[in-house]
C-alpha positions as CSV (number, residue, x, y, z in Angstrom):
1,X,-30.9,35.3,-24.2
2,X,-32.9,34.2,-21.1
3,X,-31.4,34.8,-17.7
4,X,-32.8,33.6,-14.4
5,X,-31.3,34.2,-11.0
6,X,-31.9,31.7,-8.2
7,X,-30.5,29.9,-5.2
8,X,-28.9,26.5,-6.2
9,X,-26.6,23.9,-5.0
10,X,-23.6,23.7,-7.4
11,X,-21.5,20.5,-7.7
12,X,-18.2,20.3,-9.4
13,X,-16.5,16.9,-9.9
14,X,-13.1,16.0,-11.3
15,X,-11.2,12.7,-11.9
16,X,-8.1,12.5,-9.7
17,X,-4.9,11.8,-11.6
18,X,-6.5,12.1,-15.0
19,X,-3.8,14.4,-16.5
20,X,-1.1,12.0,-15.5
21,X,-3.1,9.1,-17.0
22,X,-3.6,10.9,-20.2
23,X,0.1,11.5,-20.5
24,X,0.9,7.8,-20.0
25,X,-2.0,5.9,-21.6
26,X,-4.4,8.0,-23.8
27,X,-6.6,5.1,-24.7
28,X,-7.2,4.1,-21.1
29,X,-7.8,7.8,-20.2
30,X,-10.6,8.2,-22.8
31,X,-12.2,4.9,-21.6
32,X,-12.2,6.2,-18.0
33,X,-13.8,9.4,-19.2
34,X,-16.6,7.5,-20.8
35,X,-17.2,5.4,-17.7
36,X,-17.2,8.6,-15.7
37,X,-20.0,10.0,-17.9
38,X,-22.0,6.7,-17.6
39,X,-21.7,7.0,-13.8
40,X,-22.7,10.7,-13.5
41,X,-25.6,11.1,-15.8
42,X,-28.1,8.7,-14.3
43,X,-27.2,9.6,-10.7
44,X,-27.5,13.3,-11.4
45,X,-31.0,12.7,-12.9
46,X,-32.0,10.3,-10.0
47,X,-31.3,13.1,-7.5
48,X,-33.2,15.7,-9.4
49,X,-30.1,17.5,-10.6
50,X,-29.2,19.1,-14.0
51,X,-26.1,18.2,-16.0
52,X,-24.8,21.6,-17.0
53,X,-21.6,20.8,-18.9
54,X,-18.5,18.8,-19.0
55,X,-15.1,20.5,-18.8
56,X,-12.2,18.2,-19.7
57,X,-12.5,15.5,-17.1
58,X,-14.7,17.6,-14.8
59,X,-18.5,17.8,-14.6
60,X,-20.6,20.8,-13.5
61,X,-24.1,20.1,-12.2
62,X,-26.8,22.0,-10.3
63,X,-29.5,20.8,-7.8
64,X,-32.6,22.4,-6.4
65,X,-31.6,21.4,-2.8
66,X,-28.4,20.8,-0.9
67,X,-29.6,17.4,0.3
68,X,-30.0,16.2,-3.2
69,X,-26.5,17.5,-4.2
70,X,-24.8,15.9,-1.3
71,X,-26.7,12.6,-1.7
72,X,-25.6,12.5,-5.3
73,X,-22.0,13.2,-4.4
74,X,-22.0,10.3,-1.9
75,X,-23.5,8.0,-4.5
76,X,-20.8,9.0,-7.0
77,X,-18.0,8.3,-4.5
78,X,-19.5,4.9,-3.7
79,X,-20.0,4.2,-7.4
80,X,-16.3,4.8,-8.1
81,X,-15.6,1.6,-6.3
82,X,-17.2,-0.3,-9.1
83,X,-15.0,1.3,-11.8
84,X,-11.3,0.4,-11.8
85,X,-9.1,3.5,-11.7
86,X,-11.9,6.0,-11.1
87,X,-11.5,8.3,-8.1
88,X,-13.2,11.7,-7.9
89,X,-12.7,15.0,-6.1
90,X,-16.0,16.8,-5.4
91,X,-16.8,20.3,-4.3
92,X,-20.3,21.7,-3.4
93,X,-21.5,25.2,-2.6
94,X,-24.9,26.7,-2.0
95,X,-25.4,30.2,-3.4
96,X,-27.2,32.5,-5.7
97,X,-26.2,31.9,-9.4
98,X,-27.3,33.1,-12.8
99,X,-28.7,30.5,-15.3
100,X,-28.3,31.7,-18.9
101,X,-29.5,29.3,-21.6
102,X,-27.7,26.0,-20.8
103,X,-25.0,27.5,-18.6
104,X,-24.6,28.8,-15.1
105,X,-22.5,31.7,-13.7
106,X,-21.7,33.5,-10.4
107,X,-19.7,33.3,-7.2
108,X,-21.5,30.1,-6.2
109,X,-20.0,28.4,-9.3
110,X,-16.5,29.8,-8.5
111,X,-16.6,28.6,-4.9
112,X,-17.7,25.1,-5.8
113,X,-14.9,24.9,-8.4
114,X,-12.3,26.0,-5.8
115,X,-13.5,23.5,-3.2
116,X,-13.3,20.7,-5.8
117,X,-9.7,21.7,-6.6
118,X,-8.7,21.5,-2.9
119,X,-10.5,18.3,-2.1
120,X,-8.4,15.1,-1.7
121,X,-8.9,12.2,-4.0
122,X,-12.1,10.4,-3.0
123,X,-13.2,13.4,-0.9
124,X,-16.2,15.6,-0.9
125,X,-15.5,19.2,0.4
126,X,-18.4,21.6,0.9
127,X,-18.9,25.2,2.2
128,X,-20.4,26.1,5.5
129,X,-23.7,26.9,3.8
130,X,-23.9,23.3,2.6
131,X,-22.8,21.9,6.0
132,X,-25.6,23.8,7.8
133,X,-28.2,22.1,5.6
134,X,-27.0,18.5,6.0
135,X,-25.4,18.5,9.5
136,X,-28.6,17.1,11.0
137,X,-29.1,14.3,8.4
138,X,-28.8,10.9,9.9
139,X,-27.1,9.4,6.9
140,X,-24.5,12.1,6.5
141,X,-21.4,12.8,8.6
142,X,-19.4,16.0,8.3
143,X,-16.0,17.1,9.6
144,X,-14.5,20.5,9.8
145,X,-11.4,20.8,7.6
146,X,-10.6,24.4,8.4
147,X,-10.8,27.9,7.0
148,X,-9.5,28.4,3.5
149,X,-8.7,31.4,1.4
150,X,-10.0,30.7,-2.1
151,X,-8.7,32.4,-5.2
152,X,-11.0,35.3,-6.4
153,X,-13.1,35.0,-3.2
154,X,-13.0,38.0,-0.9
155,X,-13.7,36.3,2.5
156,X,-12.2,33.1,3.8
157,X,-14.5,30.1,3.5
158,X,-15.1,27.5,6.3
159,X,-14.7,24.1,4.6
160,X,-16.1,20.7,5.7
161,X,-15.6,17.2,4.5
162,X,-18.7,15.1,3.9
163,X,-19.0,11.3,3.7
164,X,-21.8,8.8,4.0
165,X,-22.3,7.3,7.5
166,X,-20.8,3.8,7.5
167,X,-18.1,4.6,4.9
168,X,-14.4,5.0,5.7
169,X,-14.2,8.6,6.8
170,X,-10.5,8.7,6.7
171,X,-9.5,8.5,3.0
172,X,-6.1,8.9,1.5
173,X,-4.2,8.1,-1.6
174,X,-2.1,5.3,-0.1
175,X,-3.6,4.3,3.2
176,X,-7.3,4.3,4.0
177,X,-6.6,5.4,7.6
178,X,-5.0,8.8,6.7
179,X,-6.6,12.0,5.6
180,X,-4.6,14.5,3.5
181,X,-5.3,17.9,5.0
182,X,-3.5,20.6,3.2
183,X,-1.8,23.3,5.2
184,X,-1.5,26.7,3.6
185,X,2.2,27.0,4.4
186,X,3.4,23.8,2.9
187,X,5.7,22.8,0.1
188,X,7.2,19.9,-1.9
189,X,10.6,20.4,-3.6
190,X,10.7,18.2,-6.6
191,X,14.0,16.9,-8.0
192,X,15.4,19.4,-10.4
193,X,15.6,18.3,-14.0
194,X,19.1,17.7,-15.3
195,X,19.4,19.7,-18.5
196,X,23.1,19.0,-19.0
197,X,24.3,16.7,-21.7
198,X,26.1,14.5,-19.2
199,X,23.7,12.0,-17.5
200,X,26.3,11.7,-14.7
201,X,25.2,15.2,-13.6
202,X,21.9,13.7,-12.4
203,X,23.2,13.5,-8.8
204,X,23.9,17.2,-8.9
205,X,20.4,18.3,-9.9
206,X,18.9,15.9,-7.4
207,X,21.3,17.3,-4.7
208,X,20.2,20.9,-5.2
209,X,16.6,20.0,-4.5
210,X,17.7,17.9,-1.5
211,X,19.7,20.8,-0.1
212,X,16.9,23.3,-0.5
213,X,14.6,20.8,1.2
214,X,17.0,20.3,4.1
215,X,17.2,24.1,4.6
216,X,13.4,24.6,4.6
217,X,12.9,21.8,7.2
218,X,14.4,24.0,9.8
219,X,11.4,26.3,9.7
220,X,8.8,25.4,12.2
221,X,6.1,27.4,10.5
222,X,6.5,25.5,7.2
223,X,5.4,21.9,6.4
224,X,7.9,20.4,4.0
225,X,7.3,17.1,2.1
226,X,10.1,14.6,2.7
227,X,12.8,14.2,0.1
228,X,12.0,10.5,-0.5
229,X,8.4,11.2,-1.2
230,X,9.1,14.1,-3.4
231,X,11.6,12.0,-5.4
232,X,8.8,9.7,-6.4
233,X,7.8,12.3,-9.0
234,X,11.3,12.3,-10.6
235,X,11.2,11.6,-14.4
236,X,7.4,11.8,-14.7
237,X,5.1,14.3,-16.3
238,X,4.0,16.2,-13.2
239,X,0.4,16.8,-12.3
240,X,0.7,19.5,-9.7
241,X,-2.7,18.7,-8.2
242,X,-1.7,15.0,-7.8
243,X,1.5,16.1,-6.1
244,X,-0.5,18.3,-3.7
245,X,-2.9,15.5,-3.0
246,X,-0.4,12.8,-2.4
247,X,2.0,14.8,-0.3
248,X,-0.5,17.1,1.4
249,X,1.1,20.3,0.3
250,X,-0.3,23.6,-1.1
251,X,2.8,24.6,-3.2
252,X,5.4,22.9,-5.3
253,X,8.9,24.0,-6.3
254,X,10.2,22.8,-9.6
255,X,13.5,23.6,-11.3
256,X,16.1,22.6,-13.8
257,X,19.9,22.7,-13.8
258,X,22.4,23.0,-16.7
259,X,26.0,22.5,-15.7
260,X,28.8,22.9,-18.2
261,X,32.3,23.1,-16.6
262,X,32.1,25.8,-13.9
263,X,29.1,27.5,-15.4
264,X,25.6,27.0,-14.0
265,X,22.1,27.9,-15.2
266,X,19.5,27.1,-12.6
267,X,15.8,27.9,-13.0
268,X,13.3,27.6,-10.1
269,X,9.5,28.1,-10.1
270,X,7.1,28.0,-7.2
271,X,3.6,26.9,-8.2
272,X,0.2,26.5,-6.4
273,X,-0.6,22.8,-6.3
274,X,-4.4,23.5,-6.5
275,X,-4.5,25.3,-9.8
276,X,-0.9,25.5,-11.1
277,X,-0.8,29.3,-10.7
278,X,2.8,30.6,-10.8
279,X,3.7,32.3,-7.5
280,X,7.4,33.0,-8.2
281,X,10.1,32.1,-10.7
282,X,13.8,33.1,-11.2
283,X,16.7,32.2,-13.4
284,X,20.3,32.1,-12.2
285,X,23.3,32.3,-14.5
286,X,26.3,31.9,-12.2
287,X,29.6,30.2,-11.6
288,X,29.8,26.9,-9.7
289,X,31.3,28.8,-6.7
290,X,27.9,30.6,-6.3
291,X,25.9,27.4,-5.9
292,X,25.5,27.9,-2.1
293,X,24.3,31.5,-2.6
294,X,21.8,30.4,-5.2
295,X,20.3,27.8,-2.8
296,X,20.1,30.3,-0.1
297,X,18.4,32.8,-2.4
298,X,15.8,30.3,-3.5
299,X,15.0,29.2,0.1
300,X,14.6,32.9,1.2
301,X,12.4,33.6,-1.8
302,X,10.1,30.8,-0.8
303,X,9.8,32.1,2.8
304,X,8.8,35.5,1.4
305,X,6.3,34.2,-1.1
306,X,4.6,32.0,1.6
307,X,4.8,34.8,4.1
308,X,6.8,32.8,6.6
309,X,8.1,34.9,9.5
310,X,11.7,34.2,10.3
311,X,12.1,34.2,14.0
312,X,15.3,34.1,16.2
313,X,18.1,32.3,14.3
314,X,15.8,31.0,11.6
315,X,17.6,32.9,8.9
316,X,20.9,31.6,10.1
317,X,19.7,28.0,10.0
318,X,18.2,28.6,6.6
319,X,21.4,29.9,5.0
320,X,24.0,28.0,7.1
321,X,26.8,26.7,4.8
322,X,27.6,23.0,5.1
323,X,30.9,23.4,3.3
324,X,32.7,25.9,1.1
325,X,34.4,23.3,-1.0
326,X,32.3,22.7,-4.2
327,X,34.3,19.5,-4.9
328,X,33.5,18.1,-1.5
329,X,29.9,19.1,-1.9
330,X,29.6,17.3,-5.2
331,X,31.2,14.2,-3.7
332,X,28.8,14.3,-0.8
333,X,25.8,14.5,-3.2
334,X,27.2,11.6,-5.1
335,X,27.6,9.6,-1.9
336,X,24.0,10.3,-0.8
337,X,22.8,9.4,-4.3
338,X,24.5,6.0,-4.1
339,X,23.6,4.9,-0.6
340,X,20.0,5.8,-1.2
341,X,20.1,3.2,-3.9
342,X,21.1,0.6,-1.3
343,X,22.6,-2.7,-2.4
344,X,26.2,-2.7,-3.7
345,X,25.9,1.1,-4.1
346,X,26.4,1.5,-0.4
347,X,30.1,0.7,-0.7
348,X,30.4,3.2,-3.5
349,X,28.8,5.8,-1.2
350,X,31.3,5.0,1.5
351,X,34.2,5.7,-0.8
352,X,32.7,9.0,-2.0
353,X,32.1,10.2,1.6
354,X,35.7,9.5,2.5
355,X,36.8,11.6,-0.5
356,X,34.6,14.5,0.6
357,X,36.0,14.3,4.1
358,X,39.6,14.3,2.7
359,X,38.8,17.5,0.8
360,X,37.0,19.2,3.7
361,X,37.9,17.7,7.1
362,X,35.3,20.0,8.8
363,X,32.3,18.8,6.6
364,X,29.9,17.5,9.3
365,X,27.3,16.2,6.8
366,X,29.9,14.1,5.0
367,X,30.9,12.4,8.4
368,X,27.2,11.8,9.1
369,X,26.8,10.3,5.6
370,X,29.9,8.1,6.1
371,X,28.5,6.8,9.4
372,X,25.2,5.9,7.7
373,X,27.1,4.1,4.9
374,X,29.2,2.1,7.4
375,X,26.1,1.1,9.5
376,X,24.2,0.2,6.3
377,X,27.0,-1.9,5.0
378,X,26.9,-4.0,8.2
379,X,23.1,-4.3,8.1
380,X,23.2,-5.5,4.5
381,X,25.9,-8.1,5.1
382,X,28.7,-6.4,3.1
383,X,30.9,-6.0,6.2
384,X,31.1,-7.5,9.6
385,X,29.6,-5.3,12.3
386,X,32.7,-5.7,14.5
387,X,34.8,-4.4,11.6
388,X,32.9,-1.1,11.1
389,X,31.9,-0.4,14.7
390,X,34.7,1.9,15.7
391,X,34.8,3.8,12.5
392,X,31.0,4.3,12.3
393,X,30.9,5.6,15.9
394,X,33.8,8.0,15.4
395,X,32.3,9.3,12.2
396,X,28.9,10.1,13.8
397,X,30.6,11.6,16.8
398,X,32.9,13.7,14.6
399,X,29.8,15.1,12.8
400,X,28.3,16.1,16.1
401,X,31.5,17.7,17.3
402,X,31.6,19.8,14.1
403,X,27.9,20.7,14.2
404,X,25.9,19.8,17.3
405,X,22.7,21.0,15.7
406,X,22.7,18.3,13.0
407,X,19.8,15.9,13.7
408,X,21.0,13.5,11.0
409,X,24.3,12.9,13.0
410,X,22.5,12.0,16.2
411,X,20.2,9.7,14.2
412,X,23.2,7.9,12.8
413,X,24.8,7.6,16.2
414,X,21.6,6.2,17.6
415,X,21.5,3.7,14.8
416,X,25.0,2.6,15.6
417,X,24.3,2.2,19.3
418,X,21.2,0.1,18.7
419,X,22.4,-2.0,15.8
420,X,26.0,-2.7,16.6
421,X,26.8,-1.9,20.2
422,X,23.4,-2.9,21.7
423,X,23.5,0.0,24.1
424,X,19.8,0.7,24.4
425,X,20.1,3.7,26.7
426,X,22.4,5.7,24.4
427,X,20.5,4.6,21.4
428,X,17.3,6.1,22.7
429,X,19.0,9.2,24.0
430,X,20.5,9.9,20.5
431,X,17.3,9.1,18.7
432,X,15.3,11.5,20.9
433,X,18.0,14.2,20.4
434,X,17.8,13.8,16.7
435,X,14.0,14.2,16.8
436,X,14.4,17.3,19.0
437,X,16.8,18.9,16.6
438,X,15.0,17.9,13.4
439,X,11.4,16.7,14.1
440,X,10.8,16.5,10.3
441,X,13.6,13.8,9.7
442,X,11.4,10.8,8.9
443,X,14.2,8.2,9.1
444,X,14.8,8.8,12.8
445,X,11.1,8.5,13.6
446,X,10.9,5.2,11.6
447,X,14.0,3.6,13.0
448,X,13.3,4.7,16.6
449,X,9.9,3.2,16.3
450,X,10.9,-0.1,14.6
451,X,14.2,-0.8,16.3
452,X,13.9,0.6,19.8
453,X,10.2,0.7,20.7
454,X,9.5,-2.5,18.7
455,X,12.4,-4.9,18.4
456,X,14.1,-4.0,21.7
457,X,11.2,-2.9,24.1
458,X,8.5,-5.0,22.5
459,X,6.1,-2.0,22.6
460,X,4.7,-2.6,19.2
461,X,1.6,-0.3,19.5
462,X,3.9,2.6,20.4
463,X,6.3,1.6,17.6
464,X,3.5,1.7,15.0
465,X,2.4,5.2,16.3
466,X,5.9,6.5,15.9
467,X,6.3,5.1,12.3
468,X,2.9,6.7,11.4
469,X,4.7,10.0,12.1
470,X,7.4,9.0,9.6
471,X,4.7,8.1,7.0
472,X,3.0,11.5,7.5
473,X,6.4,13.1,6.8
474,X,7.2,10.7,3.9
475,X,3.9,9.4,2.6
476,X,5.5,8.0,-0.6
477,X,8.6,6.4,1.0
478,X,9.0,2.7,0.2
479,X,11.5,2.4,3.0
480,X,9.2,3.8,5.7
481,X,6.4,1.5,4.5
482,X,8.8,-1.4,4.6
483,X,9.8,-0.5,8.2
484,X,6.1,-0.4,9.1
485,X,5.6,-3.8,7.5
486,X,8.6,-5.3,9.3
487,X,7.4,-3.9,12.6
488,X,3.9,-5.4,12.1
489,X,5.3,-8.6,10.9
490,X,7.5,-9.1,14.0
491,X,4.3,-8.2,16.1
492,X,2.6,-11.1,14.4
493,X,0.1,-8.9,12.4
494,X,0.7,-10.6,9.1
495,X,-2.3,-9.3,7.1
496,X,-1.6,-5.6,8.1
497,X,2.1,-6.1,7.4
498,X,1.4,-7.5,4.0
499,X,-0.7,-4.4,3.1
500,X,2.1,-2.1,4.0
501,X,4.7,-4.3,2.2
502,X,2.6,-4.3,-1.0
503,X,2.3,-0.5,-0.8
504,X,6.1,-0.4,-0.5
505,X,6.4,-2.5,-3.6
506,X,3.9,-0.3,-5.4
507,X,6.1,2.7,-4.6
508,X,9.3,1.0,-5.6
509,X,9.2,-2.2,-7.5
510,X,12.8,-2.9,-6.4
511,X,12.3,-2.3,-2.7
512,X,14.3,-5.1,-1.2
513,X,12.8,-5.0,2.3
514,X,9.2,-4.6,1.1
515,X,9.5,-7.6,-1.2
516,X,11.2,-9.7,1.5
517,X,8.5,-8.9,4.1
518,X,5.8,-9.5,1.6
519,X,7.2,-13.0,0.9
520,X,7.5,-13.8,4.6
521,X,4.0,-12.6,5.3
522,X,2.7,-15.0,2.6
523,X,4.7,-17.8,4.2
524,X,3.1,-17.1,7.7
525,X,-0.3,-16.9,6.1
526,X,0.3,-20.3,4.6
527,X,0.2,-19.0,1.0
528,X,3.3,-21.0,0.2
529,X,3.3,-20.7,-3.6
530,X,2.9,-16.9,-3.5
531,X,5.7,-16.8,-0.8
532,X,8.1,-18.8,-3.0
533,X,7.2,-16.8,-6.1
534,X,7.8,-13.5,-4.4
535,X,11.1,-14.6,-2.7
536,X,12.4,-16.2,-5.9
537,X,11.9,-12.9,-7.6
538,X,13.7,-11.2,-4.8
539,X,16.7,-13.6,-5.1
540,X,17.0,-12.9,-8.8
541,X,16.5,-9.1,-8.5
542,X,19.1,-8.9,-5.7
543,X,21.6,-11.1,-7.5
544,X,21.2,-13.8,-4.9
545,X,21.7,-11.6,-1.8
546,X,22.2,-13.8,1.3
547,X,19.1,-12.4,3.1
548,X,16.9,-13.3,0.1
549,X,18.4,-16.8,0.0
550,X,17.7,-17.4,3.6
551,X,14.1,-16.2,3.4
552,X,13.4,-18.4,0.4
553,X,14.9,-21.3,2.3
554,X,12.5,-20.8,5.2
555,X,9.6,-20.6,2.7
556,X,10.6,-24.0,1.2
557,X,10.8,-25.5,4.6
558,X,7.4,-24.1,5.5
559,X,5.9,-25.8,2.5
560,X,7.8,-29.0,3.1
561,X,10.1,-28.8,0.1
562,X,13.2,-29.8,2.0
563,X,15.4,-30.7,-1.0
564,X,15.2,-27.2,-2.4
565,X,15.9,-25.8,1.1
566,X,19.0,-28.0,1.4
567,X,20.3,-26.9,-1.9
568,X,20.1,-23.3,-0.8
569,X,21.9,-24.1,2.4
570,X,24.7,-25.7,0.5
571,X,25.0,-22.5,-1.6
572,X,25.4,-20.4,1.5
573,X,28.0,-22.8,3.0
574,X,30.0,-22.7,-0.2
575,X,29.9,-18.9,-0.4
576,X,30.9,-18.6,3.2
577,X,34.3,-19.9,2.3
578,X,35.1,-16.9,0.0
579,X,32.8,-14.1,1.3
580,X,31.1,-12.8,4.5
581,X,27.9,-14.6,5.2
582,X,26.2,-13.1,8.3
583,X,25.3,-15.6,11.0
584,X,21.9,-14.7,12.3
585,X,19.7,-15.7,9.3
586,X,22.0,-18.6,8.4
587,X,21.6,-19.9,11.9
588,X,17.8,-19.7,11.6
589,X,18.1,-21.6,8.3
590,X,20.0,-24.4,10.0
591,X,17.3,-24.6,12.7
592,X,14.6,-24.8,10.0
593,X,16.5,-27.8,8.6
594,X,16.6,-29.4,12.1
595,X,20.3,-28.9,12.8
596,X,20.3,-27.1,16.1
597,X,24.0,-27.5,16.8
598,X,24.8,-25.8,13.5
599,X,22.2,-23.2,14.2
600,X,23.9,-22.2,17.5
601,X,27.3,-22.2,15.8
602,X,26.1,-19.6,13.4
603,X,24.3,-17.6,16.1
604,X,27.4,-17.5,18.3
605,X,29.4,-16.3,15.3
606,X,26.7,-13.6,14.7
607,X,27.0,-12.6,18.4
608,X,30.8,-12.3,18.2
609,X,30.7,-10.4,14.9
610,X,27.9,-8.0,16.2
611,X,25.5,-8.9,13.4
612,X,22.9,-6.2,13.4
613,X,20.2,-8.7,12.5
614,X,20.3,-10.2,16.0
615,X,18.4,-7.1,17.1
616,X,15.0,-8.5,16.3
617,X,15.6,-12.1,17.2
618,X,13.8,-11.9,20.6
619,X,10.4,-11.2,19.0
620,X,11.1,-12.6,15.6
621,X,8.4,-14.7,13.9
622,X,11.1,-16.5,12.0
623,X,12.7,-18.4,14.9
624,X,11.6,-22.1,14.8
625,X,9.9,-23.3,18.0
626,X,12.5,-25.9,18.6
627,X,15.2,-23.2,18.7
628,X,13.2,-21.0,21.1
629,X,12.8,-23.9,23.6
630,X,16.6,-24.3,23.8
631,X,18.3,-22.9,26.9
632,X,21.1,-21.9,24.6
633,X,18.7,-19.5,22.9
634,X,17.6,-17.8,26.1
635,X,21.3,-17.6,27.1
636,X,22.0,-15.7,23.8
637,X,19.1,-13.3,24.5
638,X,20.4,-12.6,28.0
639,X,23.9,-11.9,26.7
640,X,22.7,-9.5,24.1
641,X,21.2,-7.6,27.0
642,X,17.6,-7.0,26.0
643,X,15.7,-5.0,28.7
644,X,14.1,-7.2,31.4
645,X,10.9,-5.2,30.9
646,X,10.6,-6.3,27.3
647,X,7.6,-8.4,26.6
């Protein structure tokens, strides 16, 4: 047994998302592994390195110099672009190691392994020893990530990111302009698994995770992944490292719920995202009446495990009861479950919130949910804005009266003011109050950016910056990506808008708004066939929703296929005799077909009915030029009351 001790640069690589791929497509996973070997072996040899061994989907190699190791890592990252589905995480450390036969041991190996586990997909993370050796190289750029405490390493390690000069230095899983930097005190709460025999209990298991998430967001010292992003992992075989990478968190809470009658069994487990290490776990066998106490206990246990100091009234915020009625609580969870589905489920949600309020007239969250459901119903054309205005406003105001610390309630009131009453001053005031009370509530950031800064003020650069905040909070939210796409579309940035719309579709194949904006972007870019194909799919998927019909009509007109457009207009006119058809988009459709008098008839109806879709008409890319030139159009803009300072 021959041992040699020497200074060496150790490189660990790992295929991002490989575990999840193996679980879904074993054949594809093995093929990717073979391609990974074919990429590594010649590059390691080219840069004077030694292939030590392969561990699952990871590769361990050593190099005589740091420069060679880093150059090889950069070449590997660039080589991944030629292999579909291949994305690496790489860690490099310089230290004294022991070579024994064909293997290598020592702290240097351990540190490189830990750096690789922390690195984001597509990233190269190195220790300070490596950084000092390559910082002056003209073809290499480094950036300080921060100081990290690595498992089984006594002292904290200063970590740097390395990338070749000229490459995109801001890598992320979804957008190439965002870097996932993991904070030590950060968590994602995944939807709890429903272990009950009744699939109808799904909302209950989702709701428990949602309530724990809501409690934790009150802690300023803790980064909490948004509920929408965390829910993307529902029903999948979870790869904790992938969750950590995509959501930028260091820990992940998983759990399960079994509910039979009034008896509950809830399990919860807190894991390290980097290595899957169990930090804490507990099982609760209780009655349904104890559900609130269980949620409080889990939230408090998390603060203890992550060493979060509870200051001032933090503990009160963390354990503050929303209702003591378990029946009302269940109805509220069902209501949120349904309105989050959008479409016709919005009306189901309305009914459930009303039931919850009847059981507990002091349930602030139920009133906020009811206000959201009413406003959404108007935006989706299920009810006239004028019909729901009074009730939506009263519901949001009631929620604030019951709990003036509820950011969600102020956000709902802001949405009401901007979408239905067109009171810009009160809309902004309530949006900012919502953000002040709950800066981690992504929906307010997104809607404040898109609706107020963008559609009303015409400050699209500021709008985009605000929505970027929402995307950092909810990196896997199809809705927030759709809001960004819509904002960029109205700003006339069709290529960028299409990129975000496509990401929204990737995150949720049934994302109505993402598909609609994608289709309209194709239309503006003169890709008529792709626009029509996308919007026809949307029409079918949405069961011929009026917004989808209008958008497809515009695409046909843009292509010059007037007969198809006329047929769709006839459909809308016929349906208007028996159901509510909102006036804004139908008015634009009439203008596309050259009937300006009919267009203004519809638009006047939209104004009278307070159609929420009039909000973006001043800057809309969908208003035909002939319509814009009409004095009647400018008169409509003036009556809506857009700020004179708007561009």
